[in-house]
TORKOL-4160 file (C-alpha; in steps of 0.2 Angstrom, whole numbers, padded with zeros to 4 digits, m for minus):
259
<pt num="1" X="m0067" Y="0079" Z="0108"/>
<pt num="2" X="m0080" Y="0084" Z="0095"/>
<pt num="3" X="m0082" Y="0072" Z="0084"/>
<pt num="4" X="m0078" Y="0071" Z="0065"/>
<pt num="5" X="m0084" Y="0088" Z="0056"/>
<pt num="6" X="m0082" Y="0093" Z="0038"/>
<pt num="7" X="m0066" Y="0100" Z="0040"/>
<pt num="8" X="m0060" Y="0089" Z="0048"/>
<pt num="9" X="m0046" Y="0078" Z="0042"/>
<pt num="10" X="m0050" Y="0063" Z="0032"/>
<pt num="11" X="m0038" Y="0050" Z="0032"/>
<pt num="12" X="m0036" Y="0031" Z="0027"/>
<pt num="13" X="m0032" Y="0017" Z="0037"/>
<pt num="14" X="m0024" Y="0003" Z="0030"/>
<pt num="15" X="m0016" Y="m0014" Z="0031"/>
<pt num="16" X="m0006" Y="m0025" Z="0023"/>
<pt num="17" X="m0017" Y="m0039" Z="0021"/>
<pt num="18" X="m0020" Y="m0056" Z="0012"/>
<pt num="19" X="m0003" Y="m0061" Z="0016"/>
<pt num="20" X="m0001" Y="m0081" Z="0019"/>
<pt num="21" X="0000" Y="m0092" Z="0008"/>
<pt num="22" X="m0010" Y="m0109" Z="0004"/>
<pt num="23" X="m0014" Y="m0118" Z="0023"/>
<pt num="24" X="m0002" Y="m0104" Z="0033"/>
<pt num="25" X="m0008" Y="m0087" Z="0041"/>
<pt num="26" X="0000" Y="m0074" Z="0050"/>
<pt num="27" X="m0014" Y="m0063" Z="0051"/>
<pt num="28" X="m0032" Y="m0062" Z="0061"/>
<pt num="29" X="m0035" Y="m0056" Z="0043"/>
<pt num="30" X="m0055" Y="m0054" Z="0047"/>
<pt num="31" X="m0054" Y="m0044" Z="0063"/>
<pt num="32" X="m0042" Y="m0030" Z="0054"/>
<pt num="33" X="m0054" Y="m0028" Z="0038"/>
<pt num="34" X="m0069" Y="m0023" Z="0055"/>
<pt num="35" X="m0056" Y="m0010" Z="0059"/>
<pt num="36" X="m0049" Y="m0003" Z="0042"/>
<pt num="37" X="m0054" Y="0007" Z="0029"/>
<pt num="38" X="m0043" Y="0001" Z="0014"/>
<pt num="39" X="m0032" Y="m0015" Z="0012"/>
<pt num="40" X="m0016" Y="m0017" Z="0004"/>
<pt num="41" X="m0020" Y="m0036" Z="m0003"/>
<pt num="42" X="m0004" Y="m0043" Z="m0007"/>
<pt num="43" X="m0003" Y="m0050" Z="m0024"/>
<pt num="44" X="0005" Y="m0066" Z="m0022"/>
<pt num="45" X="0023" Y="m0062" Z="m0027"/>
<pt num="46" X="0028" Y="m0060" Z="m0007"/>
<pt num="47" X="0015" Y="m0069" Z="m0001"/>
<pt num="48" X="m0004" Y="m0072" Z="m0005"/>
<pt num="49" X="m0012" Y="m0084" Z="m0019"/>
<pt num="50" X="m0027" Y="m0086" Z="m0030"/>
<pt num="51" X="m0040" Y="m0092" Z="m0014"/>
<pt num="52" X="m0034" Y="m0079" Z="m0002"/>
<pt num="53" X="m0034" Y="m0065" Z="m0015"/>
<pt num="54" X="m0051" Y="m0068" Z="m0019"/>
<pt num="55" X="m0055" Y="m0072" Z="m0003"/>
<pt num="56" X="m0049" Y="m0057" Z="0005"/>
<pt num="57" X="m0055" Y="m0045" Z="m0010"/>
<pt num="58" X="m0072" Y="m0053" Z="m0008"/>
<pt num="59" X="m0070" Y="m0048" Z="0011"/>
<pt num="60" X="m0065" Y="m0033" Z="0007"/>
<pt num="61" X="m0081" Y="m0027" Z="m0003"/>
<pt num="62" X="m0093" Y="m0034" Z="0009"/>
<pt num="63" X="m0085" Y="m0021" Z="0023"/>
<pt num="64" X="m0085" Y="m0008" Z="0012"/>
<pt num="65" X="m0065" Y="m0008" Z="0013"/>
<pt num="66" X="m0055" Y="m0003" Z="m0004"/>
<pt num="67" X="m0044" Y="m0013" Z="m0013"/>
<pt num="68" X="m0026" Y="m0008" Z="m0015"/>
<pt num="69" X="m0012" Y="m0017" Z="m0026"/>
<pt num="70" X="0001" Y="m0022" Z="m0015"/>
<pt num="71" X="0015" Y="m0026" Z="m0024"/>
<pt num="72" X="0032" Y="m0033" Z="m0022"/>
<pt num="73" X="0047" Y="m0040" Z="m0029"/>
<pt num="74" X="0046" Y="m0059" Z="m0034"/>
<pt num="75" X="0052" Y="m0064" Z="m0016"/>
<pt num="76" X="0040" Y="m0079" Z="m0007"/>
<pt num="77" X="0053" Y="m0086" Z="0002"/>
<pt num="78" X="0057" Y="m0070" Z="0008"/>
<pt num="79" X="0042" Y="m0063" Z="0011"/>
<pt num="80" X="0046" Y="m0047" Z="0001"/>
<pt num="81" X="0058" Y="m0042" Z="0011"/>
<pt num="82" X="0074" Y="m0043" Z="0001"/>
<pt num="83" X="0081" Y="m0033" Z="m0012"/>
<pt num="84" X="0079" Y="m0042" Z="m0031"/>
<pt num="85" X="0092" Y="m0035" Z="m0042"/>
<pt num="86" X="0078" Y="m0039" Z="m0058"/>
<pt num="87" X="0079" Y="m0027" Z="m0075"/>
<pt num="88" X="0067" Y="m0011" Z="m0073"/>
<pt num="89" X="0058" Y="m0018" Z="m0088"/>
<pt num="90" X="0055" Y="m0034" Z="m0081"/>
<pt num="91" X="0052" Y="m0028" Z="m0064"/>
<pt num="92" X="0038" Y="m0016" Z="m0072"/>
<pt num="93" X="0030" Y="m0032" Z="m0081"/>
<pt num="94" X="0030" Y="m0040" Z="m0062"/>
<pt num="95" X="0020" Y="m0026" Z="m0055"/>
<pt num="96" X="0008" Y="m0024" Z="m0070"/>
<pt num="97" X="0004" Y="m0043" Z="m0069"/>
<pt num="98" X="0000" Y="m0040" Z="m0050"/>
<pt num="99" X="m0010" Y="m0025" Z="m0051"/>
<pt num="100" X="m0021" Y="m0036" Z="m0064"/>
<pt num="101" X="m0021" Y="m0049" Z="m0057"/>
<pt num="102" X="m0027" Y="m0044" Z="m0039"/>
<pt num="103" X="m0040" Y="m0029" Z="m0049"/>
<pt num="104" X="m0048" Y="m0048" Z="m0058"/>
<pt num="105" X="m0054" Y="m0052" Z="m0040"/>
<pt num="106" X="m0056" Y="m0036" Z="m0034"/>
<pt num="107" X="m0069" Y="m0035" Z="m0052"/>
<pt num="108" X="m0077" Y="m0053" Z="m0047"/>
<pt num="109" X="m0082" Y="m0046" Z="m0029"/>
<pt num="110" X="m0090" Y="m0030" Z="m0037"/>
<pt num="111" X="m0078" Y="m0016" Z="m0037"/>
<pt num="112" X="m0060" Y="m0015" Z="m0041"/>
<pt num="113" X="m0040" Y="m0011" Z="m0035"/>
<pt num="114" X="m0042" Y="0009" Z="m0031"/>
<pt num="115" X="m0024" Y="0012" Z="m0028"/>
<pt num="116" X="m0009" Y="0003" Z="m0029"/>
<pt num="117" X="0008" Y="0002" Z="m0017"/>
<pt num="118" X="0023" Y="m0007" Z="m0016"/>
<pt num="119" X="0027" Y="m0018" Z="m0002"/>
<pt num="120" X="0045" Y="m0020" Z="0010"/>
<pt num="121" X="0060" Y="m0020" Z="0000"/>
<pt num="122" X="0053" Y="m0012" Z="m0015"/>
<pt num="123" X="0046" Y="m0001" Z="m0007"/>
<pt num="124" X="0061" Y="0003" Z="0004"/>
<pt num="125" X="0073" Y="0002" Z="m0012"/>
<pt num="126" X="0063" Y="0013" Z="m0023"/>
<pt num="127" X="0061" Y="0026" Z="m0009"/>
<pt num="128" X="0081" Y="0032" Z="m0016"/>
<pt num="129" X="0083" Y="0021" Z="m0031"/>
<pt num="130" X="0078" Y="0031" Z="m0048"/>
<pt num="131" X="0077" Y="0015" Z="m0058"/>
<pt num="132" X="0067" Y="0002" Z="m0046"/>
<pt num="133" X="0056" Y="0017" Z="m0044"/>
<pt num="134" X="0054" Y="0024" Z="m0062"/>
<pt num="135" X="0049" Y="0005" Z="m0065"/>
<pt num="136" X="0034" Y="0003" Z="m0051"/>
<pt num="137" X="0028" Y="0022" Z="m0058"/>
<pt num="138" X="0027" Y="0015" Z="m0075"/>
<pt num="139" X="0017" Y="0001" Z="m0070"/>
<pt num="140" X="0004" Y="0010" Z="m0062"/>
<pt num="141" X="0004" Y="0021" Z="m0077"/>
<pt num="142" X="0003" Y="0010" Z="m0090"/>
<pt num="143" X="m0009" Y="m0002" Z="m0081"/>
<pt num="144" X="m0021" Y="0014" Z="m0077"/>
<pt num="145" X="m0014" Y="0032" Z="m0075"/>
<pt num="146" X="m0030" Y="0037" Z="m0064"/>
<pt num="147" X="m0025" Y="0025" Z="m0047"/>
<pt num="148" X="m0017" Y="0035" Z="m0036"/>
<pt num="149" X="0001" Y="0025" Z="m0028"/>
<pt num="150" X="0004" Y="0027" Z="m0008"/>
<pt num="151" X="0021" Y="0032" Z="m0005"/>
<pt num="152" X="0032" Y="0044" Z="0006"/>
<pt num="153" X="0033" Y="0062" Z="0002"/>
<pt num="154" X="0051" Y="0066" Z="m0001"/>
<pt num="155" X="0056" Y="0051" Z="m0009"/>
<pt num="156" X="0061" Y="0043" Z="m0029"/>
<pt num="157" X="0045" Y="0036" Z="m0030"/>
<pt num="158" X="0036" Y="0050" Z="m0025"/>
<pt num="159" X="0045" Y="0062" Z="m0037"/>
<pt num="160" X="0043" Y="0052" Z="m0051"/>
<pt num="161" X="0024" Y="0049" Z="m0050"/>
<pt num="162" X="0020" Y="0068" Z="m0048"/>
<pt num="163" X="0033" Y="0069" Z="m0065"/>
<pt num="164" X="0022" Y="0056" Z="m0072"/>
<pt num="165" X="0005" Y="0066" Z="m0067"/>
<pt num="166" X="0000" Y="0050" Z="m0056"/>
<pt num="167" X="m0010" Y="0054" Z="m0041"/>
<pt num="168" X="0001" Y="0052" Z="m0026"/>
<pt num="169" X="m0005" Y="0050" Z="m0007"/>
<pt num="170" X="0007" Y="0052" Z="0007"/>
<pt num="171" X="0009" Y="0036" Z="0018"/>
<pt num="172" X="0016" Y="0036" Z="0036"/>
<pt num="173" X="0017" Y="0021" Z="0047"/>
<pt num="174" X="0009" Y="0018" Z="0063"/>
<pt num="175" X="0020" Y="0003" Z="0068"/>
<pt num="176" X="0037" Y="0010" Z="0062"/>
<pt num="177" X="0051" Y="0019" Z="0067"/>
<pt num="178" X="0057" Y="0034" Z="0056"/>
<pt num="179" X="0075" Y="0038" Z="0053"/>
<pt num="180" X="0081" Y="0058" Z="0054"/>
<pt num="181" X="0079" Y="0059" Z="0036"/>
<pt num="182" X="0059" Y="0053" Z="0037"/>
<pt num="183" X="0062" Y="0036" Z="0028"/>
<pt num="184" X="0058" Y="0019" Z="0039"/>
<pt num="185" X="0071" Y="0011" Z="0052"/>
<pt num="186" X="0077" Y="m0005" Z="0043"/>
<pt num="187" X="0068" Y="m0020" Z="0053"/>
<pt num="188" X="0085" Y="m0027" Z="0056"/>
<pt num="189" X="0088" Y="m0013" Z="0069"/>
<pt num="190" X="0084" Y="m0011" Z="0087"/>
<pt num="191" X="0068" Y="m0002" Z="0093"/>
<pt num="192" X="0061" Y="m0001" Z="0072"/>
<pt num="193" X="0044" Y="m0008" Z="0076"/>
<pt num="194" X="0032" Y="0001" Z="0086"/>
<pt num="195" X="0020" Y="m0014" Z="0096"/>
<pt num="196" X="0012" Y="m0003" Z="0110"/>
<pt num="197" X="m0006" Y="0001" Z="0106"/>
<pt num="198" X="m0006" Y="0017" Z="0114"/>
<pt num="199" X="0010" Y="0023" Z="0109"/>
<pt num="200" X="0006" Y="0018" Z="0089"/>
<pt num="201" X="m0011" Y="0029" Z="0090"/>
<pt num="202" X="m0004" Y="0043" Z="0098"/>
<pt num="203" X="0011" Y="0042" Z="0084"/>
<pt num="204" X="m0005" Y="0041" Z="0073"/>
<pt num="205" X="m0014" Y="0056" Z="0080"/>
<pt num="206" X="0002" Y="0068" Z="0082"/>
<pt num="207" X="0007" Y="0065" Z="0063"/>
<pt num="208" X="m0010" Y="0069" Z="0056"/>
<pt num="209" X="m0015" Y="0083" Z="0067"/>
<pt num="210" X="0005" Y="0092" Z="0070"/>
<pt num="211" X="0011" Y="0083" Z="0054"/>
<pt num="212" X="0025" Y="0078" Z="0065"/>
<pt num="213" X="0034" Y="0064" Z="0073"/>
<pt num="214" X="0051" Y="0061" Z="0085"/>
<pt num="215" X="0062" Y="0050" Z="0075"/>
<pt num="216" X="0069" Y="0036" Z="0083"/>
<pt num="217" X="0086" Y="0049" Z="0085"/>
<pt num="218" X="0076" Y="0061" Z="0096"/>
<pt num="219" X="0074" Y="0075" Z="0081"/>
<pt num="220" X="0057" Y="0080" Z="0078"/>
<pt num="221" X="0053" Y="0079" Z="0061"/>
<pt num="222" X="0040" Y="0084" Z="0049"/>
<pt num="223" X="0025" Y="0068" Z="0040"/>
<pt num="224" X="0014" Y="0072" Z="0031"/>
<pt num="225" X="0000" Y="0057" Z="0031"/>
<pt num="226" X="m0015" Y="0056" Z="0021"/>
<pt num="227" X="m0014" Y="0036" Z="0022"/>
<pt num="228" X="m0009" Y="0027" Z="0042"/>
<pt num="229" X="m0004" Y="0007" Z="0039"/>
<pt num="230" X="m0005" Y="m0004" Z="0051"/>
<pt num="231" X="0005" Y="m0020" Z="0046"/>
<pt num="232" X="m0005" Y="m0035" Z="0049"/>
<pt num="233" X="0012" Y="m0045" Z="0053"/>
<pt num="234" X="0016" Y="m0032" Z="0066"/>
<pt num="235" X="0013" Y="m0040" Z="0086"/>
<pt num="236" X="m0004" Y="m0037" Z="0091"/>
<pt num="237" X="m0009" Y="m0029" Z="0075"/>
<pt num="238" X="m0028" Y="m0029" Z="0078"/>
<pt num="239" X="m0028" Y="m0024" Z="0096"/>
<pt num="240" X="m0014" Y="m0008" Z="0087"/>
<pt num="241" X="m0027" Y="m0004" Z="0074"/>
<pt num="242" X="m0040" Y="m0003" Z="0086"/>
<pt num="243" X="m0030" Y="0009" Z="0097"/>
<pt num="244" X="m0026" Y="0019" Z="0081"/>
<pt num="245" X="m0045" Y="0019" Z="0075"/>
<pt num="246" X="m0052" Y="0026" Z="0092"/>
<pt num="247" X="m0040" Y="0039" Z="0093"/>
<pt num="248" X="m0041" Y="0047" Z="0077"/>
<pt num="249" X="m0059" Y="0047" Z="0077"/>
<pt num="250" X="m0057" Y="0054" Z="0096"/>
<pt num="251" X="m0048" Y="0069" Z="0090"/>
<pt num="252" X="m0060" Y="0072" Z="0077"/>
<pt num="253" X="m0052" Y="0063" Z="0060"/>
<pt num="254" X="m0064" Y="0054" Z="0048"/>
<pt num="255" X="m0058" Y="0037" Z="0045"/>
<pt num="256" X="m0062" Y="0034" Z="0026"/>
<pt num="257" X="m0057" Y="0021" Z="0011"/>
<pt num="258" X="m0042" Y="0026" Z="0002"/>
<pt num="259" X="m0047" Y="0031" Z="m0015"/>
């Protein structure tokens, strides 16, 4: 294989990170920040706290890793993976609050939040729920309309963000199975997670270079990927991120910070 060239696809390799709380940690954040180009940092509503947010921003800045605000429903007990029937206006305010909090710590570290993505249940709900997708889009537009929003192509989030004039970044998942409709298989279902590093890496290359993936039901589906996510709490996340980075670079992709 030849090395990265100017015409090679530019891909951000991201991880959801900073997802501990107080004395509890769930991932090897430092190891992941040595491998990824962008960090989706928890903003305190599903995980994270001021100490963790500041520490993670500082480490990301030292490594030249882009910082993204990973915003969530207010659900610490459920790790942001439970639907919350919050009114859209309140949800918008909750999300603006989270972006601003993380941006403060990023600025102390000499950088800033450069993009936004939703976490967990909010991500999945907003994919099909117009009201919560609109709340997410409004939060980004009100805080800073220049901030890109990471989301899946074809979702309500994508549609409404594009209509609002926001920059949308096509996000794909290295360690999650897809339905035939192109959405994520719920974590409650069997085989929803991809934990084999080699299998995950092959999927990443397929998405980036072929624009497709095999759904959990066996069909080949189209997948657009400008940004690839490895969840930090996936079993073997560091090995998955390392294998994915190696495979993408060997295939000729350029790994860049999300901007």
